Structures are given as C-alpha cells and as structure tokens.
Backbone bond lengths (Angstrom), bond angles and torsions (degrees), N, CA, C in turn:
res aa  C-N    CA-C-N  psi(-1)  N-CA   C-N-CA  omega(-1)  CA-C   N-CA-C  phi
1 X - - - 1.451 - - 1.524 110.37 -
2 X 1.320 116.80 -44.98 1.457 120.51 -178.67 1.523 111.53 -63.86
3 X 1.352 116.69 -40.91 1.460 119.88 -179.31 1.523 110.88 -65.61
4 X 1.343 117.15 -38.79 1.462 118.94 177.74 1.520 110.87 -64.05
5 X 1.308 116.60 -39.60 1.458 120.39 -179.07 1.531 110.80 -68.06
6 X 1.312 117.52 -42.95 1.461 121.11 179.90 1.527 110.73 -67.24
7 X 1.334 117.72 -38.59 1.453 120.94 179.63 1.525 111.50 -60.78
8 X 1.339 117.33 -33.26 1.454 120.35 178.53 1.513 113.23 -69.07
9 X 1.330 116.66 -24.25 1.452 120.54 -178.48 1.523 112.95 -96.24
10 X 1.322 118.50 0.20 1.468 119.68 -177.60 1.520 113.11 -60.57
11 X 1.355 120.88 -42.29 1.474 117.37 176.59 1.521 112.70 -62.37
12 X 1.331 116.84 -35.51 1.459 120.02 178.25 1.520 109.88 -66.65
13 X 1.340 116.85 -42.63 1.461 120.36 178.90 1.525 110.99 -66.29
14 X 1.323 117.17 -38.42 1.465 119.98 178.43 1.521 110.46 -65.27
15 X 1.327 117.19 -37.85 1.459 120.71 178.57 1.524 110.59 -68.08
16 X 1.344 116.95 -36.25 1.463 120.45 -179.86 1.522 111.30 -70.16
17 X 1.330 118.12 -25.65 1.462 121.22 -179.37 1.522 112.54 -79.00
18 X 1.317 117.64 -15.26 1.452 120.27 -179.85 1.520 110.52 -75.68
19 X 1.312 115.24 153.74 1.459 118.93 174.50 1.526 108.96 -72.39
20 X 1.299 116.49 166.21 1.465 120.68 -178.09 1.519 110.86 -62.75
21 X 1.318 116.67 -41.03 1.462 120.13 179.95 1.523 111.13 -65.36
22 X 1.328 117.54 -41.52 1.463 120.30 178.62 1.521 110.88 -66.86
23 X 1.323 117.13 -37.43 1.461 120.85 177.78 1.522 111.04 -63.87
24 X 1.334 116.85 -42.76 1.462 121.28 179.09 1.522 109.95 -63.52
25 X 1.330 117.33 -42.19 1.470 120.27 179.89 1.520 111.39 -67.40
26 X 1.331 117.84 -37.32 1.456 121.00 177.90 1.526 110.93 -65.37
27 X 1.307 116.48 -44.77 1.462 120.31 179.47 1.524 110.01 -68.60
28 X 1.325 117.74 -34.78 1.457 121.16 175.49 1.527 110.48 -61.64
29 X 1.331 116.52 -41.99 1.463 119.95 177.20 1.513 112.07 -62.95
30 X 1.335 117.37 -43.58 1.465 120.15 177.02 1.520 111.51 -62.45
31 X 1.341 117.31 -39.59 1.464 120.65 -179.44 1.527 111.24 -65.80
32 X 1.328 116.91 -41.64 1.466 120.05 -179.83 1.527 110.84 -67.38
33 X 1.324 117.19 -44.41 1.465 120.28 178.99 1.526 110.61 -63.51
34 X 1.317 117.11 -42.43 1.458 120.52 179.47 1.524 111.38 -66.46
35 X 1.324 117.70 -38.34 1.466 120.43 178.10 1.524 110.87 -64.66
36 X 1.329 116.68 -44.26 1.469 119.63 179.14 1.529 111.65 -64.10
37 X 1.329 116.59 -41.73 1.461 120.26 178.23 1.525 111.14 -65.22
38 X 1.316 117.04 -38.02 1.464 119.73 -179.61 1.527 111.81 -71.38
39 X 1.335 117.01 -40.82 1.461 119.05 176.40 1.534 110.98 -61.88
40 X 1.328 116.64 -43.13 1.465 118.49 178.85 1.522 110.91 -68.21
41 X 1.337 118.18 -36.30 1.462 120.64 175.82 1.513 111.73 -63.79
42 X 1.327 116.92 -39.73 1.465 120.17 177.99 1.528 110.88 -63.61
43 X 1.326 116.46 -42.10 1.469 119.05 178.21 1.529 111.73 -64.95
44 X 1.314 116.98 -41.97 1.466 120.43 -179.48 1.523 110.89 -66.10
45 X 1.338 117.19 -44.50 1.463 119.34 179.21 1.521 111.40 -63.25
46 X 1.333 117.62 -37.35 1.466 120.41 -177.26 1.524 112.75 -78.66
47 X 1.335 116.69 -46.14 1.458 119.45 -172.49 1.524 112.34 -84.45
48 X 1.312 117.31 -46.20 1.457 120.41 -174.21 1.523 112.14 -83.15
49 X 1.347 116.78 -49.33 1.459 120.01 -171.76 1.524 113.72 -98.76
50 X 1.324 119.15 -12.88 1.464 123.87 -179.21 1.524 112.28 56.24
51 X 1.332 116.59 39.38 1.461 122.62 174.80 1.529 105.56 -108.20
52 X 1.328 115.17 91.70 1.460 120.61 -169.52 1.527 113.24 -77.08
53 X 1.327 118.18 -24.67 1.465 119.63 176.92 1.532 110.27 -65.80
54 X 1.325 116.15 -46.55 1.462 119.38 178.20 1.527 110.99 -65.50
55 X 1.319 116.68 -38.14 1.464 120.36 178.90 1.525 110.92 -63.65
56 X 1.322 116.64 -39.04 1.458 120.35 -179.84 1.528 111.15 -65.08
57 X 1.334 117.12 -45.70 1.461 118.95 -178.87 1.519 111.91 -72.51
58 X 1.323 117.82 -29.94 1.469 119.86 173.77 1.527 109.82 -66.06
59 X 1.326 116.66 -39.07 1.463 120.65 178.28 1.531 110.68 -67.00
60 X 1.334 117.95 -42.06 1.461 121.00 178.87 1.532 110.18 -62.01
61 X 1.337 116.73 -42.28 1.470 120.23 177.53 1.525 110.57 -62.88
62 X 1.315 117.00 -39.22 1.461 120.57 178.69 1.524 111.30 -64.30
63 X 1.321 116.86 -36.18 1.465 119.95 177.97 1.528 110.27 -65.67
64 X 1.333 117.47 -43.03 1.459 119.82 177.55 1.528 111.20 -63.19
65 X 1.330 117.40 -41.59 1.473 120.09 177.65 1.522 111.21 -62.69
66 X 1.324 116.65 -38.47 1.455 120.71 179.85 1.526 111.16 -66.88
67 X 1.333 117.00 -40.20 1.462 120.20 177.93 1.527 110.57 -63.64
68 X 1.338 116.51 -42.09 1.467 120.23 177.22 1.522 109.94 -61.63
69 X 1.327 116.92 -42.55 1.470 120.15 179.28 1.522 111.14 -63.42
70 X 1.324 117.94 -40.44 1.464 120.84 179.38 1.527 110.91 -65.08
71 X 1.336 116.93 -40.51 1.462 118.96 177.13 1.527 111.37 -63.69
72 X 1.328 116.39 -39.44 1.468 118.64 179.51 1.518 111.54 -71.36
73 X 1.310 118.23 -34.81 1.467 120.26 175.59 1.524 109.61 -63.28
74 X 1.331 116.57 -40.23 1.470 119.53 176.42 1.519 111.45 -62.58
75 X 1.328 116.30 -36.54 1.469 119.38 179.16 1.519 110.94 -70.03
76 X 1.327 116.87 -39.72 1.463 120.10 -179.91 1.524 110.29 -66.85
77 X 1.314 117.39 -38.54 1.459 120.78 179.42 1.521 112.89 -79.58
78 X 1.314 116.70 -0.61 1.472 123.34 -179.59 1.511 112.22 62.22
79 X 1.322 116.36 34.66 1.454 119.89 175.10 1.524 111.82 -82.89
80 X 1.315 117.37 -6.82 1.463 120.21 -178.37 1.524 109.62 -92.23
81 X 1.305 115.66 75.43 1.450 121.84 176.36 1.528 108.43 -106.50
82 X 1.317 117.78 155.39 1.466 119.19 178.87 1.524 112.04 -66.12
83 X 1.302 116.54 78.81 1.451 122.74 -179.88 1.529 108.01 -127.38
84 X 1.331 118.96 110.94 1.462 119.42 -177.17 1.517 113.79 -68.34
85 X 1.333 119.19 -14.58 1.458 121.91 -179.57 1.525 113.18 -92.75
86 X 1.325 117.67 -3.52 1.461 121.16 179.95 1.527 110.72 -69.55
87 X 1.317 116.77 146.30 1.465 121.19 -179.88 1.519 110.36 -65.85
88 X 1.326 117.34 -43.26 1.471 120.84 179.18 1.526 109.86 -61.95
89 X 1.328 116.67 -42.10 1.457 120.72 -179.92 1.521 110.96 -62.44
90 X 1.305 117.17 -39.18 1.457 120.70 179.89 1.521 112.46 -74.38
91 X 1.338 117.54 -25.58 1.461 120.62 -178.41 1.521 113.94 -84.96
92 X 1.313 119.15 -16.78 1.470 120.81 -174.75 1.533 112.39 -60.40
93 X 1.335 121.38 -43.04 1.471 118.06 176.09 1.529 113.02 -61.42
94 X 1.322 117.51 -37.37 1.464 120.21 177.04 1.526 110.68 -67.38
95 X 1.329 116.94 -37.38 1.461 120.28 177.40 1.525 111.19 -65.95
96 X 1.316 117.05 -36.44 1.464 119.74 175.57 1.523 110.55 -62.30
97 X 1.321 117.54 -42.39 1.461 121.04 178.96 1.521 111.12 -66.41
98 X 1.328 117.06 -42.40 1.470 121.07 177.69 1.528 110.36 -62.57
99 X 1.314 116.94 -39.62 1.463 120.36 179.39 1.525 111.20 -66.21
100 X 1.331 117.05 -42.00 1.472 119.83 178.90 1.518 110.74 -64.20
101 X 1.325 117.41 -44.50 1.468 120.39 178.01 1.525 111.22 -63.60
102 X 1.324 116.55 -39.41 1.460 119.88 177.38 1.513 112.39 -63.26
103 X 1.334 116.88 -40.50 1.467 119.60 178.06 1.520 110.85 -64.22
104 X 1.324 117.35 -43.40 1.467 120.84 -178.32 1.520 110.76 -64.50
105 X 1.335 116.96 -50.71 1.463 119.77 -175.97 1.518 112.57 -69.36
106 X 1.322 118.07 -40.13 1.464 118.80 -177.79 1.525 111.84 -71.78
107 X 1.328 117.68 -36.75 1.455 119.20 176.27 1.531 110.91 -69.12
108 X 1.323 116.31 -38.60 1.467 119.53 175.34 1.514 111.81 -62.25
109 X 1.344 116.28 -42.25 1.466 119.95 177.43 1.518 110.96 -62.63
110 X 1.303 117.06 -43.35 1.465 120.25 -178.00 1.521 111.59 -63.47
111 X 1.316 116.59 -44.81 1.468 119.70 -179.71 1.522 110.46 -66.00
112 X 1.326 117.30 -43.61 1.464 120.87 179.72 1.527 111.28 -62.47
113 X 1.326 116.90 -47.00 1.468 120.26 -177.78 1.519 111.33 -67.34
114 X 1.306 117.34 -39.43 1.454 120.21 178.63 1.529 111.06 -66.21
115 X 1.332 117.10 -42.12 1.463 120.40 177.46 1.522 111.25 -65.27
116 X 1.327 117.52 -39.60 1.465 121.42 178.63 1.519 110.96 -65.94
117 X 1.324 116.83 -42.03 1.467 120.29 -179.29 1.524 111.13 -66.73
118 X 1.325 117.16 -39.54 1.459 119.78 179.91 1.520 110.69 -71.16
119 X 1.341 116.77 -41.43 1.468 120.07 -178.13 1.520 112.04 -67.29
120 X 1.317 117.63 -36.63 1.470 120.32 -179.21 1.522 112.62 -91.30
121 X 1.334 117.25 2.63 1.468 123.28 179.38 1.532 111.59 51.23
122 X 1.319 114.18 52.56 1.459 122.05 -178.45 1.520 111.68 -73.39
123 X 1.310 115.94 147.97 1.457 120.90 171.13 1.523 108.56 -86.18
124 X 1.317 115.55 162.92 1.457 120.33 179.18 1.525 108.44 -86.46
125 X 1.327 115.34 93.70 1.459 122.49 176.76 1.521 107.83 -120.46
126 X 1.329 116.47 179.96 1.458 120.42 -172.75 1.522 113.08 -63.49
127 X 1.314 118.52 -38.30 1.464 119.65 -177.82 1.534 111.92 -104.43
128 X 1.322 117.03 33.85 1.462 120.50 -178.19 1.526 111.10 -84.74
129 X 1.302 114.19 162.96 1.453 120.58 177.77 1.529 111.65 -71.59
130 X 1.330 116.97 -21.69 1.470 119.61 178.11 1.527 111.08 -63.55
131 X 1.333 117.06 -43.95 1.468 119.86 179.56 1.524 111.27 -68.76
132 X 1.330 116.20 -36.23 1.459 119.48 177.22 1.528 110.67 -65.44
133 X 1.324 116.27 -37.51 1.460 120.69 176.36 1.528 110.89 -65.26
134 X 1.321 116.69 -38.07 1.461 120.46 178.36 1.532 111.13 -63.86
135 X 1.327 117.89 -43.80 1.462 120.50 178.39 1.519 110.68 -67.00
136 X 1.330 116.89 -33.13 1.460 119.44 175.23 1.517 111.85 -64.52
137 X 1.330 116.66 -40.88 1.474 119.88 178.22 1.525 111.52 -67.50
138 X 1.328 117.02 -37.18 1.468 119.33 176.39 1.527 111.04 -65.77
139 X 1.324 116.55 -38.76 1.463 120.19 176.11 1.517 110.61 -65.62
140 X 1.336 116.67 -38.96 1.467 120.25 176.54 1.522 110.85 -60.58
141 X 1.335 115.79 -42.35 1.462 119.44 -179.38 1.524 111.02 -60.80
142 X 1.321 118.12 -46.52 1.455 120.33 -177.49 1.520 111.72 -74.44
143 X 1.324 118.73 -31.83 1.470 119.20 176.22 1.528 110.25 -70.24
144 X 1.340 117.23 -36.46 1.462 119.82 175.20 1.526 110.05 -65.56
145 X 1.316 116.90 -39.83 1.462 120.00 179.01 1.526 110.41 -66.77
146 X 1.332 117.09 -37.97 1.463 120.30 175.97 1.524 110.32 -62.24
147 X 1.322 117.12 -42.51 1.462 120.73 177.44 1.531 110.38 -61.46
148 X 1.313 115.96 -44.13 1.466 120.92 -178.10 1.526 111.75 -62.11
149 X 1.325 117.34 -47.88 1.472 117.85 -177.14 1.520 111.72 -76.44
150 X 1.335 118.11 -32.57 1.467 118.99 177.95 1.522 110.18 -66.65
151 X 1.310 115.73 -38.52 1.470 118.63 177.46 1.534 110.76 -68.79
152 X 1.330 116.40 -39.15 1.458 119.35 176.75 1.516 112.07 -63.63
153 X 1.329 117.26 -42.36 1.456 119.99 178.49 1.525 111.26 -68.62
154 X 1.335 116.87 -34.97 1.464 118.33 178.85 1.525 110.74 -66.77
155 X 1.307 116.75 -35.99 1.477 119.29 175.54 1.524 110.25 -69.24
156 X 1.322 115.54 -37.69 1.463 119.05 179.89 1.522 110.82 -66.21
157 X 1.311 115.67 -35.04 1.461 119.95 -179.69 1.519 112.44 -87.96
158 X 1.311 116.51 -3.02 1.473 123.78 -176.54 1.518 111.11 49.66
159 X 1.315 114.43 61.95 1.454 121.03 -177.44 1.529 113.20 -84.26
160 X 1.301 119.04 1.28 1.466 120.52 -175.18 1.531 113.09 -54.43
161 X 1.330 120.73 -40.63 1.465 117.42 178.52 1.521 113.60 -70.38
162 X 1.346 118.12 -19.53 1.453 120.74 -173.31 1.524 113.32 -95.60
163 X 1.327 118.10 -8.09 1.447 119.15 -174.27 1.524 110.88 -137.02
164 X 1.307 115.98 138.72 1.464 120.25 175.71 1.520 110.67 -88.16
165 X 1.334 117.66 -14.54 1.460 121.33 -175.90 1.526 111.97 -81.96
166 X 1.302 119.03 -36.88 1.461 121.93 -172.32 1.532 113.17 -63.10
167 X 1.349 121.22 -41.74 1.466 117.70 179.02 1.525 113.04 -64.54
168 X 1.325 118.13 -20.80 1.458 120.72 179.12 1.508 112.62 -76.12
169 X 1.329 117.96 -19.99 1.459 120.58 -173.00 1.492 112.28 -89.63
C-alpha cells in the first residue's frame, strides 16, 4: 500500500526537486506543446469535421496556453521586475480577471455538457457532449493555471499598491 501511494507522488517529488528555472522551462515546454496541439485540433475540428463547438473550445484552450507561455517567457527573460510601468505588470490584473472568467465558464460548460450527455444517454461520437465537456475541463485546467501563475507573479512583483483587484482575490 505504501509503495503504491509513494509511486503516485513520484512526478510531484521530481518536480519539487527541480530548480525554479528548470521548472519554469518545463512548464513553458508543456504550454507550447499544448498550445500547438490545441491550435491544430481547432483547425481539424473546424475544417475537416465541421464541428465548430469543439473547434471553438480548442481555440479558447490554445489561447490560455499561449498566455501562460508568454508569461513564462517573460519570467525566463527576467522581464518581470517590480516596475509599475511595464506592460506585463499592467496586464496581470486583467489576466487574473480573464482566468477567473475562464474558470467559471469552462467549468459551467463541462457540468452542463456532462449532465446533458448523461441525461440524454448519448453515445461517444465526434459531436457529442462528452467531448465538449472534455475540452471544457482542459480549458478549466489552463485557466486555473493562468490564475495560479498570474497571482504568483503579482505577489512576486508586489503589485498590491498598483491594483484594486488583487486584494480581493
């Protein structure tokens, strides 16, 4: 029992052993790969299969992944300095709001689609509510991650005097 439990935490322990810079680069790589996969998924759903709902949510997820990648690129380049006139510094409160709205809407979409699919006893086909719920959950994951890193960067930059939104969160 103990070995099974420890084995489940090995990726978490491996991530904790990395330096901060290596962790940022690893997450940056995941964000870029996920953004590219989501953009290509959106194109395939729209052009090949003509399932525009899935294409829209794949595109929204790709936008969140791209924003996360841009924030991490700024961190790697050390552009995140306590400067109230910086563009990134000024955008962090807006990114927090976008992340909160993304979490609310994507989780609402996932619950609605999952409930609709279960109630109507839908099969798993290309335009089913199950796949739409899955893309909603993926969007929720990246919007939550955007909220997490934007809040972490705002604390790192000590943006509390510059924003009325951050103390509310």
